[in-house]
C-alpha positions in Angstrom: 95.2 106.1 131.6 94.6 109.4 131.1 91.0 109.5 130.2 91.4 113.0 128.5 93.4 111.1 126.1 90.9 108.5 125.6 88.0 111.5 125.0 90.2 113.1 122.5 90.0 110.7 120.1 86.3 109.4 120.7 85.3 112.1 119.8 87.6 112.6 116.7 85.9 109.1 115.3 82.7 110.2 115.8 83.0 113.5 114.5 84.1 110.9 110.8 81.5 108.0 111.3 79.4 110.8 111.6 79.3 112.4 108.3 80.0 108.8 106.8 76.6 107.9 108.1 74.8 110.6 105.8 76.1 108.6 103.0 72.8 106.8 102.9 70.9 109.2 102.7 72.2 109.9 99.1 70.4 106.4 97.8 67.2 107.5 99.9 67.0 110.4 97.4 67.6 108.6 94.5 65.2 105.8 95.0 62.9 108.9 96.5 62.6 107.0 99.8 61.8 110.5 102.3 60.7 108.0 105.2 64.5 107.2 104.9 65.5 110.0 105.3 66.0 111.5 108.9 67.2 108.1 110.6 70.2 107.9 108.4 70.1 112.4 109.3 69.2 111.3 113.1 72.4 108.7 112.8 74.4 111.3 111.7 74.1 114.0 114.5 73.9 112.4 116.6 77.6 111.1 116.7 78.2 114.8 115.6 76.8 116.1 118.9 78.7 113.6 120.4 81.4 114.2 119.2 81.2 117.6 119.7 79.8 116.7 124.2 83.5 114.8 124.5 85.1 117.8 122.9 83.6 120.5 124.6 82.5 119.2 127.5 86.1 117.7 128.7 87.3 121.3 127.5 89.9 119.0 125.1 91.7 122.2 123.5 94.7 121.7 125.9 95.5 118.1 124.4 97.6 118.5 121.3 95.8 116.8 118.5 98.9 114.8 117.2 98.1 112.8 120.0 101.1 111.0 119.3 102.2 109.9 123.6 99.0 107.9 123.4 99.2 104.4 125.8 98.5 100.7 124.4 96.2 101.4 127.5 94.2 104.4 126.1 94.5 102.5 122.7 92.5 99.5 123.7 89.5 101.6 125.0 89.8 104.1 122.5 89.1 100.5 119.9 86.6 98.9 122.1 84.6 101.8 123.0 84.6 103.5 119.7 83.2 99.8 118.7 80.6 100.1 121.3 79.3 103.8 120.2 80.2 103.2 116.8 77.8 99.5 116.8 74.7 101.3 118.9 74.8 104.4 116.1 75.1 102.1 113.1 71.5 101.2 115.3 69.9 103.7 114.6 68.4 103.7 111.4 67.1 100.5 111.7 65.1 101.6 115.3 63.8 104.3 113.7 62.6 102.3 110.8 60.7 100.5 113.0 62.5 97.8 114.1 62.6 96.7 117.8 65.8 97.8 120.1 67.1 94.3 120.1 66.8 93.5 116.8 67.9 96.6 115.5 71.1 96.2 117.5 71.8 92.9 116.3 71.8 93.9 113.4 74.2 97.2 113.2 76.8 95.0 115.0 76.2 92.0 112.9 77.0 94.5 110.1 79.8 96.1 111.8 81.6 93.3 112.8 80.7 91.6 109.6 79.4 88.6 110.8 76.3 88.9 108.6 74.1 86.7 110.6 70.6 88.1 110.0 66.6 89.1 111.7 65.8 90.3 108.6 62.5 87.8 107.6 61.1 90.5 105.7 63.2 91.3 102.4 61.0 94.0 101.5 63.0 97.0 103.3 63.7 100.3 101.4 67.1 100.2 99.5 68.7 102.8 101.3 68.6 100.5 104.4 69.2 97.3 102.9 72.4 99.6 101.8 73.3 100.5 104.6 73.3 96.6 106.2 76.7 95.8 103.7 78.2 99.0 103.8 78.4 99.3 107.5 80.3 95.6 106.9 82.1 97.1 104.3 84.1 100.0 106.9 84.2 97.2 109.2 85.9 94.4 107.2 88.7 95.9 107.3 88.7 98.7 110.4 86.9 101.3 111.6 90.2 102.3 113.5 92.4 101.4 110.8 89.9 103.6 108.4 90.5 106.6 111.5 94.2 105.9 111.0 94.6 106.5 107.3 91.9 109.9 107.7 93.0 111.6 110.6 96.5 113.4 111.0 95.7 113.5 114.3 96.5 110.0 114.0 99.8 110.6 112.6 101.9 108.4 115.5 99.7 107.4 118.0 97.4 105.4 115.3 99.9 102.4 116.3 99.0 101.5 119.0 94.9 101.6 118.6 96.3 99.8 115.0 97.5 97.2 116.3 94.9 97.1 119.5 92.0 96.7 117.1 93.7 93.8 115.1 95.8 92.2 118.1 97.3 89.2 116.0 99.9 87.3 116.6 102.6 89.6 114.7 102.8 92.7 113.8 104.3 93.0 110.3 103.8 96.5 108.6 104.2 98.0 104.8 105.3 101.1 105.5 107.6 102.8 108.3 104.5 105.5 108.8 101.9 103.5 110.3 99.3 106.0 108.5 100.8 105.0 105.4 100.2 101.3 105.9 96.3 101.9 106.7 96.2 103.9 103.4 97.9 101.5 101.1 95.9 98.6 103.1 92.8 100.9 101.9 93.2 101.2 99.0 94.1 97.7 97.9 90.5 96.8 100.3 88.7 99.4 98.0 90.6 98.3 94.6 89.4 94.9 95.0 86.1 96.1 96.0 85.0 97.8 93.0 87.2 94.9 90.6 84.6 92.5 92.4 81.3 94.7 92.0 82.1 95.1 88.0 82.8 91.4 87.9 79.2 90.3 89.0 77.4 93.2 87.0 79.7 91.9 84.5 77.8 88.3 84.8 74.4 90.0 85.4 74.0 91.3 88.6 71.8 94.1 88.9 74.0 97.4 89.5 72.8 98.2 93.7 73.2 94.3 94.3 76.3 94.0 93.0 77.5 96.7 94.7 75.8 95.8 98.0 77.2 91.4 97.8 81.0 93.3 97.1 81.2 95.0 100.1 80.0 92.0 101.6 82.3 89.5 100.1 85.7 92.0 100.6 84.4 92.3 103.9 84.0 88.7 104.6 80.9 89.5 105.7 78.1 88.0 104.2 75.2 90.0 103.7 72.9 90.2 100.9 70.2 91.5 99.3 68.8 88.8 97.7 67.2 87.0 101.1 68.2 83.4 99.8 72.2 84.8 99.5 74.0 84.1 96.3 71.7 81.1 95.7 68.5 83.2 94.8 70.9 84.3 91.4 71.1 80.8 90.6 74.7 81.5 88.5 77.3 79.6 88.7 79.5 82.3 86.8 78.4 84.4 89.5 78.9 81.8 92.5 83.0 81.4 91.5 83.6 85.1 91.6 82.3 85.5 95.2 84.4 82.0 95.8 87.5 83.8 94.4 87.2 86.9 96.3 85.7 85.4 99.7 89.3 83.3 99.1 91.1 86.7 98.8 89.9 88.7 101.2 90.5 85.6 103.6 93.9 86.3 102.3 96.8 89.1 104.4 96.2 92.3 102.7 99.9 93.5 103.6 100.9 89.6 102.3 99.2 91.3 99.6 100.2 94.7 99.2 104.3 93.2 98.9 103.1 90.7 95.8 101.3 94.1 94.4 104.7 96.3 94.9 107.1 93.7 94.2 105.2 91.7 91.3 106.2 88.5 92.6 103.1 85.8 92.8 106.0 83.4 94.7 105.8 85.3 98.0 102.8 84.3 98.5 103.2 80.7 98.4 107.0 81.4 100.2 103.8 82.2 103.6 103.7 79.6 105.7 100.3 81.1 106.7 99.2 81.3 102.9 100.1 77.9 102.4 98.1 76.5 106.1 95.2 78.3 104.6 95.5 77.3 100.8 96.3 73.5 101.6 93.7 73.4 104.3 90.8 74.9 102.5 91.8 72.7 99.6 92.0 69.8 101.6 87.9 70.3 103.2 86.5 71.4 99.8 87.9 68.0 98.4 86.0 66.3 101.2 83.1 68.2 101.0 82.9 67.4 97.9 83.1 63.5 98.3 80.6 63.7 100.5 77.5 65.7 98.2 78.8 63.6 95.5 77.8 60.1 97.8 75.6 61.0 100.2 73.4 64.2 98.5 74.0 62.4 94.4 74.9 65.8 93.3 76.6 66.3 90.7 80.6 66.2 90.1 80.8 69.9 89.3 77.9 71.0 91.4 80.1 68.9 94.0 82.7 71.0 93.5 81.4 74.3 93.0 79.0 73.5 96.6 81.7 72.6 98.2 84.5 75.1 97.5 81.7 78.0 98.1 81.0 77.1 101.3 84.4 75.7 102.8 85.6 79.5 101.7 82.9 81.1 103.0 83.0 79.5 106.6 86.9 79.7 107.0 87.1 83.5 105.8 83.7 84.3 108.7 81.7 85.5 105.3 78.9 83.3 105.9 76.8 83.6 102.5 75.1 80.4 101.5 74.9 79.4 97.6 72.9 75.9 99.3 70.7 75.9 102.5 73.3 73.4 103.9 70.7 72.9 106.9 69.8 70.2 104.4 72.9 68.4 104.2 73.5 65.3 105.9 74.6 64.6 109.5 78.9 64.0 107.8 79.0 67.0 105.5 77.4 69.3 108.2 80.5 68.0 110.8 82.8 69.0 107.9 80.7 72.3 108.0 81.6 72.5 112.2 84.6 71.9 111.5 85.2 74.7 108.7 83.8 77.4 110.9 86.9 76.5 113.4 90.0 77.1 110.4 89.6 80.7 109.9 91.6 83.3 107.7 94.7 84.7 107.8 96.1 87.4 110.2 95.5 90.9 109.3 93.2 90.1 106.4 89.0 90.7 106.2 88.2 88.1 108.2 86.9 86.6 111.7 87.8 83.5 113.8 91.3 82.6 115.8 93.5 83.4 113.0 95.9 80.7 110.1 99.1 81.7 112.2 98.2 81.0 115.9 96.9 78.0 114.6 100.5 77.5 112.7 101.8 78.3 116.1 99.6 76.2 118.6 100.5 73.2 116.2 104.5 74.0 116.7 104.5 74.4 120.1 102.8 71.1 120.8 105.2 69.3 118.6 108.3 71.3 119.8 106.7 70.3 124.1 106.3 66.6 123.0 109.5 66.5 121.2 111.3 68.3 124.3 109.5 65.3 126.7 111.4 62.5 124.5 114.5 64.7 124.7 114.8 67.4 128.0 118.0 69.4 127.8 116.8 69.9 124.1 116.2 73.6 123.4 113.4 74.3 121.0 112.4 77.5 119.2 109.7 78.3 117.6 109.6 80.2 113.5 107.2 81.0 110.9 109.0 82.2 107.8 112.1 81.3 108.9 111.9 84.5 111.5 111.5 83.2 115.2 108.3 83.8 117.3 109.2 85.8 120.4 107.9 83.9 123.8 105.5 86.4 125.0 103.8 86.2 121.5 103.6 82.5 122.1 102.2 83.3 125.4 99.6 85.6 124.6 98.7 83.0 120.9 97.9 80.0 124.0 96.0 83.0 126.5 94.1 84.7 123.1 92.7 80.1 122.5 92.3 79.4 125.7 89.8 82.7 126.5 88.3 82.0 122.5 87.4 78.0 123.4 85.9 79.4 127.2 84.2 82.0 125.9 82.6 79.7 123.1 81.9 76.9 125.8 80.1 79.5 128.2 78.0 81.0 125.7 77.2 77.4 124.1 75.8 76.3 127.4 73.7 79.7 128.1 72.1 79.5 125.0 71.6 75.1 125.2 70.1 76.5 128.4 67.9 79.5 126.9 66.5 78.0 123.5 67.1 74.2 124.5 68.5 72.9 121.5 72.1 72.3 121.5 72.9 72.1 117.7 71.8 75.3 117.3 73.4 76.9 120.6 76.8 75.1 119.0 76.6 76.6 115.9 75.6 79.8 116.2 77.9 80.2 119.2 81.0 79.6 117.3 79.4 81.3 114.3 78.8 85.0 116.9 82.9 84.6 118.3 84.4 83.9 114.8 82.1 86.9 113.1 81.0 83.6 110.9 77.2 84.4 110.0 74.6 81.5 110.0 73.9 78.5 112.1 72.5 75.6 112.0 68.9 74.5 114.0 65.7 75.3 113.8 65.1 78.7 111.9 68.6 80.3 112.2 70.1 78.3 109.0 71.8 80.1 106.0 68.6 80.8 105.0 67.4 81.4 108.1 66.3 84.3 110.2 67.7 84.8 114.2 64.2 87.1 114.1 62.7 83.7 116.4 65.3 83.3 119.4 64.9 85.1 123.0 66.2 88.2 123.2 68.8 87.4 126.1 70.1 85.0 123.2 70.3 87.8 120.8 72.5 89.8 123.8 74.7 86.5 124.3 75.4 86.7 120.2 75.8 90.2 120.3 78.5 90.4 123.0 79.9 87.4 120.9 80.3 89.7 117.9 82.0 91.9 119.6 84.4 90.4 121.4 85.0 88.0 118.3 85.7 91.6 115.9 88.0 92.6 118.3 90.0 89.3 119.2 88.8 89.4 122.9 92.2 90.9 124.3 90.6 94.7 124.3 88.3 93.1 126.1 89.7 90.6 128.5 92.3 93.0 129.8 89.5 95.4 131.1 89.2 93.5 134.0 92.4 93.9 135.1 92.9 96.5 137.9 95.5 98.3 136.5 93.8 99.5 132.9 91.4 101.4 135.8 94.3 103.4 136.4 92.0 106.8 135.8 95.0 109.7 135.0 93.9 113.2 134.0 
């Protein structure tokens, strides 16, 4: 790994992120929140200063601006370090507003990783800071690196390594031959859908500021809302169903969406195996939950269907916002919600979690292995959408699942020991590593806050949120000695 290439890439990313941090200052001026100008200015200038230090201090002028020959290990290092540094910088406005360092980092990481878990108990905070919460989710939803691959000419070719290092899914589908163009197309679709969502929410009666913030959080599969009661606080079935539709879209592959738009064939959705599994799973779980709510909670049929559809999609896509306080639901309903947390969204979407493609690969692998037990001489292969899945992809998928379950179990044990609450530990752990957001247990329900947890518990959840958003691999690979073979 060539350290100079890593530093050069980080310098470019921090420079542009520093400019992004200045955006909330516009709102601070508009809403006359003069006290918030300094926190955002300090964060922005720190990012720019770090960029300058990295560039000048390490004498990177002799490194090619294009960085075209960056290697996979270097890309993994850039991605992991970028998310950590940007999370710290994103925490500065919270810290300067008056939050504790741990709480500031928790809220920033939860935002940038689109987890949506919050430490806020009092929502009477400046609007510019409330905007920052949702805006960080929107930036992180499509991916920080994907954003900079789209806008930085230096990553025209090298961006491929970082593009897939940020979201190392089982497949590497692309839309256009150039990865920069692919990143640009994805961001155009993402931004376009966000605008449409905000407009529809506004037309449905939501205030303009809330419409923008909730659109950011919905398309990013984040879940932060300026309303302390989340979407339930707006008390509108129309708003609830608008959010349901756009949450479903955010959990669908943006690559697939671009293909449907380019070819103008809606049938491409149903020809996609992952999309079918995703849709059918949500419909089945929603139907089961609706039945439970209708029978056990005595909800009306429409109320049951609406609440079930919302919470199933919110948790499956890792959006995590709430139309109901499901902490008050029956044990049967909570079990269904817990199962839904492991469902996940499609690869190439804004959602977190295991990803549907990996679930399909594992299920087909199990089916093939059972068949081979009965027919030892049989030669089997795994196919998705008619394409053979290479053996190394299957192996990496199984490795990912093992790491995901292992880290979930370890963090769950740690949280249970610290908090003395197994329910809280189970739901909080899967919520953090799946970047889902809300949990169940004491005060951390969908309308609650994580503020009451021990600081060590918060650090465990911060770690889970980061590695969950990067899909574990970029962090795990750092434990191999060959990764740290530093070259000039």
